N, C-alpha and C positions, 0 to 999 in steps of 0.2 A: 457125077457133078454134087457142088455144094448144094446144101439144103437153101434156102432164101431164109430172111428175117425182117420182122416189121417190130419196131420197138412203139407199144402207143400211148400217150400218155394218159394218165388217171387223176384224177383231182378231185378228192373228197365223193368218189364215186361216180363221178359223171368220165365218160370217154371223149376224149376229143379225137377231131379230125378223123374218124373213124371212114368216111366215105372214100376219101383220099387213100389211104392205107389198103383199102379194097380194091380200091383201081388198080394201083401201083400193083399189088400182090397178082392180081388177076393177070395184069397186061404183061407180066414178068411169068410167072407160068405157061399163059400163052406163046409167047416169043420163043421159050427156052426148050420147052415142052409138047409145045401142041394142045394141053389141057385146055377145053372151054366151057368147063363146067366149074360156073363162077363157085370162091371159096368165100363164106359167111364166118366173119372174125365174132360180131358181136355176139350169135347165140353161143359160141363156143368160151366168150369171158364169163366166169361166175366167181365172182368177185366175194369171199369170206371178210369177214366184222374186220379183222385186220388189217385189210389192205382198201375200206371202203370212206379212208380219212388219210388227210394228209395227200402230199404228191408220190403217185405211182409210177413206176413202167411196168406197162406189160410186154413181156416179149416172147413172141410167137415164132417157133421154126416150122418151116412146111414146106412141100414138094407140089406134089399132086394132092396129098392131105397134110391135114395138122400133124405134126409128129409129138409136140409139144407146146406147153404154154405155161410159164411162170411170170413171179410178179416179186418187184422187190420196190421198197423203201427205196425213195431217189431225191440226190440234193445237186442241184446246179454247181457244175465243174467252176472252180475259181479259176482265173486265165489271165497271166497278168501278162506277158510276151508270146512271138509266133516268129519262128523261124521259115524262110521261105527254104522250101525244096524241088528243087526239077528235074522233071521226069517225062520221059519221050513215048515210055511206053510203060505207064500206067492207062488201067482200063478197069472200069468198076459200073459198067451202067446197070446192074443191076443188084439189090439191097444181099447178098451172099454173106454166108454166118462166115466161109472163107474169107479171110482179108490178108494172107499172105502178101502179097505187093504193098498195100498198102502198111502194113507190120513194119516192113523194109523201112518204107519211107521215112516213118514215124522214130525210127531207131536212129536217125541221123539230126534229130532235133537240136543237139549239143547242150542239152540243160533246159532247154527252153518249155515250156508247157505246150506248146501246140505246132503246127505246120500249117504253110498253105504251099500250096502242093502247085506247080505250075507246068503246063505241059502244051510244048511246041509254043513258048512264049506268051501264053495266056493263062491269068490267073482259075484257079478251078474250084476249090474247095481246101479246107482242113481234113483234119482227120478222123473228124466225129462229127463236123459239123457244114453246113453250107454256109457261103461268105456274102453278107453284104457290108459294101462299101458305104460311107456316111460323110458327103459335102453340103455344107451347108443347109443342112436338114433333109435335104434329098438322099435318096437310099437307091442303089445299084447292087444287082447280084449278077455275077458271072453269068452271062448267057452258056457257054458252053460248061457245066457243072460235069463233076464225074459222076456226080448219081442224082436225077431229080427227086428231092428231096419234098416232104408232104407238106412241113411248115410253110416253104419256099414257097410251092407251088398256092399255097394258101394266101399268104403276100401279096404275091405277083396276082392274083386273081380278084384281091380286094383293090389293086390298085394301091398299093403301100409301096412296094418294092418296083424296078422297071429293070428289065435283063438288058445286060449289056457285054460285049465280049469288053474284056479289059486287058491291056498287055502290062508287064510288069513294070515296065518303065512307069506306067501311070498310077501306082499304089500309091508313092509320094505325094500325090496331086489331093488326095483324100485326106477330111481330118480323122477317122476310126474308122474299123475293122469292127463289126456287130458279127458273133459267133450266133447261128441258130440251128435247130433240130427240131425233131417232134415233141423232145422233153423239156427245149427252150426256147422261149419266145424273146422277138427281136427286143432289145433292148436290154436284156438281163446278164450277158456278155458283153462288155466293150471294151477295142482295144486299141488306146492310143496309135497314129499314126508311127510316133518315135518309140513304140515296143518292139517294130517287125525289125528284124532281123535278117542277113543277105548272108 
């Protein structure tokens, strides 16, 4: 079985949303392998001077134990448009290193920058992101994502976004789509609704 991965945001030496990452990681380890010894990321993240400034992605590979930790300076992606891809078979409930199924869907994007994955008629996620749909300054996220992201959970907990089942025909009723993940906060990647292609 594939290793799991967590991608953690670090900005100017500050580690973001670590409890959510550890909770997700330990829930996955327990569900997949029965490991009930909680893994601790913070004590294993050792920043050098090179990665103590600016926006940095910390990538941790693990199963029972941590196998690898690496760092890279990060730039938020420029995404201008989205391609809707429908799949009834895609399944990605844990943050696996192996993304073969997602890669196959991403390859169908026809030159667009990102995809919106629709499963059983319902909007789920993008390839690298959770989705937030905006209408009149209200924010809704699909209630049935492929992966329960840490940034998504943080925004739900704060009351900023609301989970909602969103069927594909409803997309046209929104003003824009925001893409979020651990490295990308709400409002950084915003796609006008007319830049979604079917």
